[in-house]
VOSESE-798825 format. One record per residue (C-alpha): residue number from 1; x, y, z. Coordinates in pm, whole numbers. Example, Ala and Ser with C-alpha at 12.3 -4.5 7.8 and 13.67 -1.06 7.14 Angstrom:
! VOSESE-798825
1 1230 -450 780;
2 1367 -106 714;
***
This chain:
! VOSESE-798825
1 1457 -29660 8107;
2 1645 -29819 7821;
3 1494 -29916 7484;
4 1752 -30108 7390;
5 2116 -30235 7590;
6 2410 -30387 7414;
7 2660 -30565 7627;
8 2996 -30674 7494;
9 2855 -30776 7176;
10 3100 -30948 6920;
11 2997 -31060 6601;
12 3209 -31227 6315;
13 3178 -31315 5961;
14 3418 -31603 5808;
15 3663 -31517 6061;
16 3652 -31152 6025;
17 3571 -30990 6352;
18 3295 -30732 6252;
19 3144 -30628 6598;
20 3402 -30645 6899;
21 3312 -30582 7245;
22 3029 -30339 7149;
23 2799 -30188 7462;
24 2577 -29932 7429;
25 2209 -29807 7564;
26 1968 -29600 7358;
27 1691 -29420 7578;
28 1363 -29289 7512;
29 1417 -28942 7322;
30 1759 -28996 7235;
31 1890 -28950 6861;
32 2210 -29112 6774;
33 2411 -29128 6453;
34 2661 -29403 6339;
35 2932 -29312 6154;
36 3200 -29488 6015;
37 3382 -29607 5708;
38 3233 -29891 5460;
39 3274 -30239 5605;
40 3300 -30112 5983;
41 3000 -30275 6082;
42 2741 -30014 6063;
43 2478 -30216 5900;
44 2566 -30561 6124;
45 2501 -30341 6419;
46 2178 -30207 6360;
47 2059 -30573 6211;
48 2175 -30708 6600;
49 1975 -30440 6737;
50 1678 -30507 6512;
51 1699 -30890 6593;
52 1774 -31003 6231;
53 2134 -31130 6337;
54 2210 -31296 6616;
55 2549 -31200 6814;
56 2853 -31474 6874;
57 2895 -31325 7248;
58 2711 -31066 7442;
59 2377 -30962 7531;
60 2107 -30782 7346;
61 1811 -30653 7572;
62 1538 -30491 7420;
63 1287 -30338 7659;
64 938 -30462 7708;
65 667 -30397 7475;
66 959 -30201 7271;
67 904 -30200 6889;
68 1207 -30181 6672;
69 1177 -30073 6310;
70 1447 -30078 6063;
71 1437 -29927 5746;
72 1742 -30127 5560;
73 1980 -29992 5289;
74 1813 -30195 4992;
75 1474 -30255 5106;
76 1312 -30563 4999;
77 948 -30691 5050;
78 743 -30939 4889;
79 491 -30779 4626;
80 127 -30656 4766;
81 -166 -30562 4519;
82 -164 -30212 4660;
83 48 -29973 4816;
84 -185 -29880 5070;
85 -194 -30279 5170;
86 192 -30290 5183;
87 199 -29990 5441;
88 -77 -30138 5656;
89 147 -30499 5632;
90 415 -30310 5867;
91 147 -30402 6138;
92 65 -30770 6103;
93 -55 -30786 6444;
94 -322 -30538 6366;
95 -430 -30704 6056;
96 -410 -31028 6240;
97 -663 -30889 6526;
98 -916 -30759 6263;
99 -923 -31094 6104;
100 -993 -31255 6441;
101 -1252 -30977 6497;
102 -1448 -31096 6157;
103 -1452 -31469 6250;
104 -1574 -31359 6565;
105 -1840 -31161 6442;
106 -1973 -31421 6227;
107 -1944 -31687 6488;
108 -2151 -31443 6726;
109 -2386 -31362 6436;
110 -2437 -31735 6436;
111 -2543 -31762 6800;
112 -2217 -31848 6975;
113 -2221 -31686 7316;
114 -1855 -31752 7378;
115 -1759 -31602 7039;
116 -1963 -31291 7142;
117 -1758 -31253 7475;
118 -1450 -31314 7276;
119 -1525 -31062 7047;
120 -1583 -30784 7322;
121 -1240 -30866 7453;
122 -1116 -30837 7083;
123 -1302 -30516 7009;
124 -1163 -30355 7327;
125 -790 -30469 7232;
126 -876 -30334 6855;
127 -938 -29994 7036;
128 -651 -30009 7278;
129 -407 -30053 6969;
130 -559 -29753 6766;
131 -668 -29992 6479;
132 -962 -29805 6366;
133 -696 -29570 6245;
134 -440 -29789 6077;
135 -586 -29717 5695;
136 -608 -29365 5774;
137 -267 -29341 5916;
138 -131 -29577 5612;
139 -269 -29307 5361;
140 -139 -29012 5548;
141 202 -29139 5582;
142 189 -29274 5192;
143 81 -28902 5104;
144 371 -28769 5319;
145 639 -28954 5150;
146 500 -28851 4811;
147 269 -29063 4696;
148 -64 -28909 4548;
149 -396 -29072 4691;
150 -496 -29203 4326;
151 -194 -29431 4332;
152 -266 -29605 4688;
153 -417 -29863 4483;
154 -145 -29977 4231;
155 45 -30299 4256;
156 402 -30257 4439;
157 550 -30452 4117;
158 515 -30150 3933;
159 698 -29904 4131;
160 1069 -29765 4040;
161 1380 -29798 4276;
162 1303 -29455 4435;
163 923 -29521 4488;
164 1044 -29875 4634;
165 1257 -29671 4891;
166 1000 -29443 4983;
167 732 -29707 5001;
168 984 -29929 5259;
169 1031 -29604 5459;
170 615 -29556 5480;
171 615 -29896 5595;
172 857 -29839 5897;
173 668 -29520 5971;
174 370 -29705 5979;
175 505 -29947 6247;
176 473 -29702 6524;
177 854 -29799 6629;
178 991 -29690 6961;
179 1320 -29731 6818;
180 1348 -29626 6465;
181 1684 -29767 6265;
182 1739 -29592 5946;
183 2039 -29750 5775;
184 2170 -29483 5504;
185 1854 -29297 5420;
186 1851 -29097 5128;
***
């Protein structure tokens, strides 16, 4: 089964054809390298696959429930109060679910029976998504890209350029992407 399929994709910027009739399919387990000269459209193709650019023509099909992660050449992200939160924020779905659980817990504690039922459903989803391991996974990933645990609580605005690149890599790894796109990683 294909994670992503492109069929006859074209993309222009200011009248310059960047992608011309690109068709490809990426299946689970495949590893593909994209090689070309500067300005050939490699980054544009990755952005089309990741959903950050809409092609002028052709179709892009992402498989059902497929999560695509893109590590751009020049990572940009908002500043966070801690490295750990920055990495965990790569899973906004789980952070939102955690907030919903906290609200439902409060409502259930106040005697709301429907909230108690809803809380059970939310907790089931949390377990299914392995939400309870998000912080541990983010910590493990931060360590694996070279951050010492004593730095996990540091704000992101003090990071050097190289550290920001490692943090961006940690964020995309924490996404648990089915398809991981790395644009000139170093």
